[in-house]
N, C-alpha and C positions, 0 to 999 in steps of 0.2 A: 232299578230305573236310572239310565243314564242322563245326567245333566250336561255332558260334555258338549261343546259347541259342534254342531254337524256341518262338514264342509263337503259340498258336492264338487266332484272333480271329473273332468272329462279326460279320459286316458286313450293315446293311440298307441296300438301294436302295429308298427309300420314294417310291412314285408316288402321285400325287393324280388325280382324276377328269379333268384336262385332260392327263394324261399326263407332267406335270412332275416332276422329281426333287429331292428334298429334300437339301441339302448343309450342311455346318456348317465353320466356321473354327476349326482347332486353336489353343490357347493358346500364345503365343510360347514360353513356358517348357517346353513339352512335346516329346516326340519329334517331329520332322518339323515343329516348331512353326510357325504363320503359314500354312500350307498348308490347302487345303480338303480335306474328306474326307466320306466316307459313314458316317453314324452307326454304332456298334457298339462292341465292347469284348472283353475277353479272356474266353475260355471257362474257367471254373474247373474244378478237378478234380472228377469225378464229376458234371459237369454236361452235358447235351446242348447241341448247338448251338442249336436252337431254343429251349431253357430260356434259355440265355445271351441270345439275341436278344431275347425277351420282356422279360426283366430290364433289358437295356441301354436298350430303347427306352422304357420306363417311367422310368428313371433319368434318361436323356439328353434326350429330347425330349417326353416326357409323353403318350405316345400307348400304346394296348394293341393288341398284334398280333392279327388276326383270321384272316388268311391270308397265307402267304408260300410261293414256290416257289424252288428252288436255281437259281442263274445261273451260277456258276463258282466254281471253287477255285483260289487262286493262292499259289504258293510263291515268296518273294522273301528275298534275302538283303542286308541293308544292312550297313554297316561295323561296326555294333555289335549287331545282333541279327537273328534270322532269323524271318520271319513265315509263318504259315499263314492265308490269308483265305478263310474260308467265307463266300461271298456269296450273299445271298438277296434276291429281289425281294418286297418287301411291298406288295401291291396291294390290301389290304383292312385297315383299322385303325380303331380307335374314338379319338377325341379330336382335338384341334389340335395338330400339331407345332410346337414352339418351342424355343428354346435354353434348356432348363431350368437349365442350369449357367453361363448368363450368356453363352454363344458365340454369334457372330454367325451366322446362318443365311439361306437363301433357297432359293426354288423356282425351278429352271432347266430350259428346255428341253432334252432330249437332244442336239440338234444343236448347243447352245452350252456343252456341259460342256468341251468342248476348249480354251475360252478361259479356264478356271480353272487355277490352278495346284493340282496333287493331288501327293502322294507317288508315287515312281515304282511302288510295289505297287499302286497304285490305277488305273494306266492301261489294264491290260487290262480292267478293269471297263467303262471307257468304251467300249472297243472292241466289247466284248460287248453292251453296251446298244444299239448301233447295228445289231444283226443281229436280225432276227426268228427264231423257232423253227422255221419252215417254209421250207424251200429246195427249189423247184421245178425239176426237171430236165426239159428238153424231151424227147419221146418221138417215135415215128415220125409221120410226116404225108406225105399225097400231094399237097399243093398248097400254094401260098401262102396260100390263102383258109383251108384247114384248119388251117395253122400259125397264123396270125393269131387265128382263132376260137378255138382252144384256149388261146392266151395269154390273150385278153380273158376267157375262161371262169374262168381261173386268178386273174385280176386281180378280176374280180367276186366270187369267193369270198374275198377279202383276201389274197392271196399277195403279199408284199412282196420276195421275192427270188427271182430266175429266173435259171438258167443255160441258155443257149442252146447245145444240144449236137446237132450234125448231121453225123456223121462220114460221109465220101464226098460230101458236097455241094460242088459247084464253089465255090471261094473266093470269086468275084466274087459269085455267087449269095448265099452265107452272109453276107457283109456287107452285101449290099442287104437280105436280109430283117432283119438285126440292126438296121439303121437304123429300120426300120418298127416292129420289136418295142420299141425304146428309145422311140419316140414314144408308143406305148401305156403303156408304164412310166411315163413322165414324168407322164402326165395322172393316174396313180393313185399318185405318189409311191413307186414300187416301184424297186428296184435290179435292173440287168441285168448278169450276167455272161457273157463270151463264152468258150466253150470251144475255145480254138486255141492256136496257138504264140505266143510273145512276137515272133517275127519277122514273122509275119503280122499280128498285132495292130499293130505299128508300121507296117508297110507300108501298111495301109489307113487309118492315123490313127484307130483305133478309139476312142482315149480320148475322141473328140468324141461318140460315140453309144453310150457304155457307161458302166457304173460301176465295172467291175472286169474282170479276167482270171482264168479257171479253167485250171489247167495239169494235164494228167494225169500220171501216174506216170512216163512217158517225157519229157515236156517240162520237168518240174521239174528233172530232172537237168542240162539245158542251161541253165536260168535262174540268174542270179547275183544277190546281193543288190545289186550295182552297178546292175542293171538297174531296182531298185526306184524308182518315182517316188512321192513323198510323197502325191500327190494319186490315185495308182492303188492300188485295192484288189486283192488277190490271193487266190484260193483254190487248193487243190490237193487231189487225190486221195492218199490214203495206205491201206496195207494192213498195216503193221507198224511196230515200233519204229524201225528204221532210217530209214525213210521219214519218220516223225514228227520225228526228229531233224533230218533233211535239210530239212524244211519250216522248222522252228525256226531253223536256221542261215541260212536264205534270206529270214528277215524275212517269211514269209507270214502274211497276217492270220487266216485260218481254214482248217480242213481238213475234209474228207469221209472218214469212215473205214469202209471197208467189206471183205466183204460181212458185216453182223452176223448177219443171218438168212438161211436157204435162199430163193433166188429162182428164179422162174420163167425168167428172162431168161439166167440162168447156172447150170443146173441142176448142173453139173460142179463148180461152186466150194465149197469148203469153208468155211462160216460160221465166223466167229470167235467169236460168241457174245457175251453181254452182260458176262461176266466179265473176258474178255480186252479188251473195249472199256474197262471201267472201269479197269483195269489201266494203259492206256495214258493214259486222259484225266487220271489221278492224276498223271501225270508231265509235264503240260505245263500251261502258263497260257494256251495257245491255245484259242479256241472250237472244238470239234469236233463235226460233225454225224454222226449214224449214218445209213448207207445200207445198203439190201439188205434186201428184204422188209418194208418199213415200211409201217405205216398210221398215221392220225392218232393213234390210241389209244397209239402207241408214243412220243409225244412225252414223256409223263409218265415212262415208263420209260428213255428216253434220260437225261433230266434226273436221274433217280434214280442213274444209272450215270455221272454226271460229264459228260454232253453237253449241248450247247447246244439241241439239237432235232434234227430228222430231214431229210433229203434223200431225195427219191423222184421217181420218174417216175410209177409205177403210182397213187399216192395221190392225185396232183394232176392228171395229165395226162389230162383228161377232155374229152370232146366237149360 
């Protein structure tokens, strides 16, 4: 049980029209001094997070908030204090951001953020920024041509994260198809995750033609954190708190939690609902996608309940 003082902090991930992120360097005499950070500050008593965010942006970087959406909530214990970071993406603002308090600042591409030194509590923010809020899972297909056509359709609609799931398909055929999907994803700068076992992933040297590995609830039990390759992203399917803890222990990058709503594909499954979804997302720093009966309109609802976005077959797997 932690007896450290809990500090609630509103954090702004400010994006410009080029998709770059605004960061600032902390004064050397401050907590975690000399490291880079996303602007923000303490939420005062009787102050909402958005009110604190607006105030801090004016005071720190001289801009006025127009629109922001929730990105992630992070709990982190330092040796001297405990923080809750309420992180919001600021995609619309008035004014020109600068170091109003004399701090060094710069605009950075998302892919380059990992090259900067941030406080440990900020690292999950960088991970979340590298994930889109739509995760397409492949559904049924009758031929290679149909598979690739539906993949291309998703890519044309702006899908940036795809999970290739094809239970029952011969493994040689599966990985042959995966290479072709990977080529299509590379052209659109989208990420491809393969829904397979870690053993088969290694056997077929799939790291050469994919961006990550998705483990189902059975495969995650066999996976160990020692298997984790720093270059390999991993996601997993979870359904309850115990599986969430297992995913954290095994250093999984993000999770898909289901079923949130009732689905036609699994009519007998009892949905967990949005309140339980929020209860679990509040207990983790890992990005979590909502799965089960999702439509694109649920992206906002998922974010309001602590989720990163939605995962879906039906919403994205279209001819």
